[in-house]
C-alpha positions in Angstrom: 21.2 22.7 -37.5 19.6 24.4 -34.6 18.7 22.7 -31.4 15.1 22.6 -30.1 14.6 23.8 -26.5 15.9 21.1 -24.2 18.3 19.6 -26.8 22.0 19.8 -27.1 24.7 20.3 -24.5 23.4 21.4 -21.1 25.3 24.1 -19.3 23.9 22.7 -16.0 24.9 19.1 -16.4 28.1 19.4 -18.4 27.3 16.5 -20.8 26.0 16.5 -24.4 23.9 13.5 -23.4 21.5 15.6 -21.3 19.3 18.4 -22.2 18.2 21.3 -19.9 15.0 19.5 -19.0 16.8 16.4 -17.9 18.0 17.9 -14.6 14.5 18.5 -13.2 11.7 16.8 -15.1 9.0 18.4 -12.9 8.0 19.4 -9.5 5.4 16.7 -8.8 6.4 13.2 -7.7 4.6 10.1 -6.4 4.8 9.9 -2.6 4.0 7.0 -0.3 3.8 7.2 3.5 3.3 4.2 5.7 2.9 3.0 9.3 3.0 -0.5 10.8 0.5 -1.0 13.6 0.6 -3.9 16.1 -3.0 -5.0 16.7 -3.9 -7.3 19.7 -5.1 -10.8 18.5 -8.2 -10.8 20.7 -11.5 -9.7 19.3 -11.9 -6.0 20.1 -8.1 -5.4 20.5 -7.1 -1.9 19.4 -3.8 -0.7 17.9 -2.8 2.9 17.1 -0.2 4.5 14.8 0.6 7.8 13.1 2.2 9.0 9.9 4.0 12.3 9.9 3.9 14.0 6.6 7.1 15.7 5.3 7.4 19.5 5.2 6.1 19.7 1.6 2.6 19.8 0.0 1.1 16.4 -0.4 -2.2 15.5 -2.1 -3.4 12.1 -0.9 -5.3 10.0 -3.4 -5.7 6.6 -1.7 -5.1 4.6 1.5 -4.2 0.9 1.4 -4.1 -1.7 4.2 -2.7 -5.1 4.6 -1.8 -7.7 7.2 1.9 -8.2 7.2 3.3 -11.7 7.8 3.0 -15.3 6.5 -0.5 -15.0 5.0 0.3 -17.2 2.0 -0.1 -20.3 4.2 -2.7 -19.4 6.8 -3.2 -22.9 8.0 0.2 -22.9 9.6 0.5 -19.2 10.6 -3.1 -18.3 11.5 -2.8 -15.1 9.5 -5.4 -14.4 6.8 -5.8 -11.4 4.6 -9.4 -11.4 5.9 -9.9 -7.6 6.3 -11.6 -8.4 9.6 -10.5 -5.2 11.3 -12.0 -1.7 11.4 -10.1 1.5 10.8 -10.6 5.1 12.1 -8.4 7.9 10.8 -8.0 11.6 11.3 -5.5 14.5 11.1 -5.1 17.3 13.6 -8.1 19.2 12.4 -10.6 16.6 11.1 -11.9 13.1 11.8 -12.6 11.4 8.4 -15.0 8.7 9.7 -18.0 8.8 12.0 -16.7 5.6 13.7 -14.7 2.5 13.1 -15.4 1.2 9.6 -14.4 -2.2 8.1 -11.1 -1.7 6.2 -12.2 -3.5 3.0 -15.4 -1.5 2.8 -13.6 1.8 3.1 -10.4 1.2 1.1 -11.1 -1.9 -1.0 -9.6 -5.4 -0.9 -6.3 -5.7 -2.9 -6.4 -9.5 -2.9 -9.1 -9.2 -5.6 -7.8 -6.0 -7.2 -10.7 -4.0 -5.8 -8.9 -0.9 -4.5 -10.9 2.2 -3.8 -9.4 5.6 -4.4 -10.5 8.4 -2.1 -13.7 10.0 -3.3 -11.8 13.3 -3.6 -8.0 13.9 -3.2 -7.1 15.4 0.1 -4.4 18.1 0.1 -2.1 18.7 3.0 0.2 21.7 3.3 2.9 19.6 5.0 4.0 19.0 8.6 0.7 17.3 9.3 0.2 14.0 11.1 -2.4 11.3 10.1 -3.5 9.1 12.9 -5.0 5.6 12.6 -6.8 3.3 15.0 -7.3 -0.3 14.1 -9.8 -2.6 15.9 -9.6 -6.3 15.5 -13.0 -7.9 14.7 -12.2 -11.6 15.4 -10.1 -13.7 17.8 -7.0 -15.0 16.1 -4.8 -17.9 17.0 -1.3 -17.4 15.6 1.6 -19.9 15.1 4.0 -19.3 16.6 2.1 -17.8 19.5 2.0 -14.0 19.5 0.0 -11.3 21.3 -0.2 -9.0 18.2 -0.4 -9.1 14.5 0.8 -6.3 12.2 -1.3 -4.2 9.8 0.5 -1.9 7.5 -1.2 1.3 6.3 0.0 3.1 3.1 -1.1 6.5 2.1 -0.4 7.2 -1.6 -0.5 10.5 -3.4 1.5 13.2 -5.1 4.1 15.5 -3.4 4.9 19.0 -4.7 8.7 19.4 -4.5 8.6 23.0 -5.7 10.5 24.7 -8.5 14.2 23.9 -9.1 16.4 26.8 -7.9 18.9 28.2 -10.4 22.5 27.3 -9.5 
């Protein structure tokens, strides 16, 4: 009986349990980048953060946002997943908004499952930096007292890891 391509003992892995395609199933992998930004609790407070992209091609398909902390019991913490903050974002060459836009309007609201993908995937060659500015829209009272609340931004997409080199 002859083996189909990818079946049988693998000279690369040294085990009959693996085929030649098991070593590198492909060059494209999901990739997530994030940044946590401290935003002042006062209305109009501004927080800034940046995400450096690895030295590999990355095609960004969506941006997500979320307040981090005890939002499950807002009556005791003061934190709500209210989306009452605006986001501006850019890279070194382009600003992607004409001004601060409400986060839920731009990227969707994951509390309801309403998540917006980007209108078109954005490719980056690598070694780029995405910068975010978050502006708080409402005065917040946090328990215990704090001067800032944290918003986490996640950029999701696909990384191109390149072809596997022969050993």
